[in-house]
Phi, psi and omega in degrees: 000141177284137173257331176229155180213164183246137180284128177240351173204139172227122182245088187301333179258005183077192179268146183295330183281345180284142178285327182261127178273109177213147182291126182251139178234131171255132191232157169238128182293150184287318185267317186245004176059039178280133177272126182227158170237140183218167172259145180265148172296142184301326182274357185282151177249114185236142177222153178302135179090357183281140174267127179236155177276130182230013183289193186278340176291188179297119178266140179275317188256326188259130180277309180201154175269124179279328179155177177283157172233156167257169185304322183293341179275352178288152177286157177305324175297315178302314179300326179287323186276340192297319184290327177293320180289322177294329175296321178296318179297316181298317177302311181298327183255028182315316184299323180293321183283327176291319177298328174296315182295320183288334184250349183304144188230167171294147175265326177214186177297333186252342188234134178244149181305322180298337181285351177280350175280129182303131180090354180261104175256198181299320183293312177295321179303312182298316177300317184291320181291315178300317181291320181289335176287330176295312184195129179301146178295139179269324182196181178298323179297317180297317177301313181298319180294320186272336176240087185303331184285347174263100185280331178215099179298331179305316181296329176304316184283321182297316183293317184296312183298320177299314181298322178290323178293322183279356174081022181271359185246146174278324182247137178254124180259327191241347180212163177271137180303151184298136175226153181275358179288144183280141176258351178241000000 
């Protein structure tokens, strides 16, 4: 379950088609990249890219979680904002993603987990494995210095997470495939 989420859309007047006028927030979860829709408390100040608490304790900005969304249910504005917000999440969780690179393992004789990252083919894979065997990567800056051909490691993860959210991937590394069951 997500404790924190990031705002990717804020509709202070709700949707025009809704009978009830309430502020709607579309969110992406901090840990599992769960897409959610919630209602905002009337007195709250909300902005795109803001990290908000959505756990079970007292919430400051969010009144209630309405449910999960799939990518197609996001507003056009949320779809525009989501990659920028994912980039912020990846930066904040840099240690988790570096740990993934340092610990990723082969899935079969022919396929390695790192190859599921966009742009990582056999050549990058070999470089990553050789370098991490010498010394585990410390952060994205260290990765960029040691693997020159990867200019922005953040984008490897942003693109992969976006593909998983859009349902373009057969295997999921960073999120659980969309299900219609409620999590709250």
